[in-house]
N, C-alpha and C positions, 0 to 999 in steps of 0.2 A: 428509528431502530429497525433492525432486520425483521422481516415478517417470516412466519412459518413457511409460506409459499416459496420464499427465496431459497430455503434449504432444500426444498423438494426437487429443485433442478439438479442437484448433485446425486451421484450414484450411491445407492444404499449398500453396494457390495464392493465397488472398486476402491482399492487403497490409494493413498496420496503418496507420490514420490517425494521424499524429503532428502535434501542433499546437505552435507556438512558445510559449514561456513568456510569460505576461502578468502583470506585477506587480499589476495591478488585482484579480487573483483573491484576493489576501490579504485584501481587505476582505470578500469574500463568505465566505471561510473563517472569519474572525472572527465574522461574523454567524451562520453556521451552527453554529459551536462554542458560541456563547451559547445558541442554541435547544436544542442537544443537552444542555447543562448543565441546562436547565429540566426535561429528561426524567430525567437520571441523577443530578443533584446536583453539588455543587462539590468534594466530597472524593474525587474520583478523578482520575487523571492522563489527560489527552488529549494525544497528540502528533500533530502534523502531519508526515507523512513523504512520501516519494515525490518525483517530478519537480517538482511544484508547490512543495514545501517547499525543494527544492534550487535552484530557479530555472532549470530546464532544460526543454527540449522533452520532451513525453511524450504520452500518449494523451488527456490533458486531464481526467482524473479527479483528485479529491483524496483522498488516503489519510489517514484519521484512525484512530489507534490508541488505544483505551480500555484501559488496563492496570489490572487489578484482581487481588486475591487470589482464590483459589478460593471463599472464603466470600462475598465481595462479588459474584462471578460469578453466583451463584444468585439474588441480589437484583436485579441489573442486567439480566440476560438477559430476564426477563419484561417489564421496563419498555421495553426496546428493541423487543421483539416487539409490544407493544401499540401503540407509536408507528409502527413501520415494517413490521410483518407478520413472517412467518416468515423466518429468515435464508436467504440464498441458498446458503450453505454452513455446516455445523455440525460441529464436532469436539468432543472432550471438553475441549480447552484453548482453543478459539477459535470465534467465530461471525462470519460476514461478512454485513453488510447493505449494500444499495445504495439510495441515495436521491438523487433529483434535487432541486436547489435553485437557482433563478435560472439555469436552463439549464446547470448544472454537475452532473456525476455525482460523488457522494460515496460512497466505499467506506469503510464504518465497520467496523473490526475490533475486536471485544471479545475481549481475550486475557488469559489468565493471565499475570501479570507475569513469572513465571520460566519460562515455557514456551520450549523450545528455538527454535522458529520466531521468536518475538518477540525473543529475545536475539540471534539471528543477524541478523535484519532490522535491529535497532538498531545492531549492530556495523557492518554494511555501510553504513547511512545515515550514521553518524558518521564512518566512513572517508571517504566521498565529501565530506562537509561540510568535512573538514580536509585533503583532498588534491585540489587543483584539477586537476592533470593527469589523475588517475583519473576525476574528475568529467567532464572534457572527453571522455576516451576512452569513458566510459559513454554520454554523450549521442550521440557519433558512431556508436557501435555501434547504438544504438536507431534512429537515423535510417537508417543503412545497411540494417539487416535488416528494418525496417518495410516496405521496398519489395519484399522477397523474398516473405515470407508470414508469417501469424500464427504458424505453428508454428516457423519458423526464428527469428523474432523472440524468442519465449520460450525457445527452446533456447539461443540465443546470450547472452541476458540471464542465464540460469541458469549458464552456463559462466563468465561474467564474475564473477558474484556468488560462485561457489565459489572462484575464484582469489583474490578479495579476502579472503574468510573464511580461506583457507589462509594468506595473508600475515599476517593479524591474529592468527592462532592460533600463530604461531611462538614 
């Protein structure tokens, strides 16, 4: 889970810019996913998650998850590094790349398919997809705390996510 130190890297005063959902973004996501497949091949799973996949307001970036076995990880990581440069974050089970395309920021997460963070993220995403009231609450929380500060925005999102995961793990 996220440590307190992680939250401290965010501004306690700067707000977060939230943009309304734009359904036209899906065309750009599909284009970028096709380009990504030219780099990594067709026999891996790529999932579009996050606010743009849920059709709600958010920071405007697109979250793409490339889920692979640890064996495939070793083959795909160098391909992504060649295409996008060194990852912005790297762990033994995931790597995060950021890439702009048509004025949209893409966050590309290469993850071990069975790593805890990926599984929890997928559980949360699927919960919101199938629970309209929680999806609305999540969007409202994001908008509300975006006005307070980056730090508070991420703290409140983390609390909400933990509550949903607790519900799902009953």
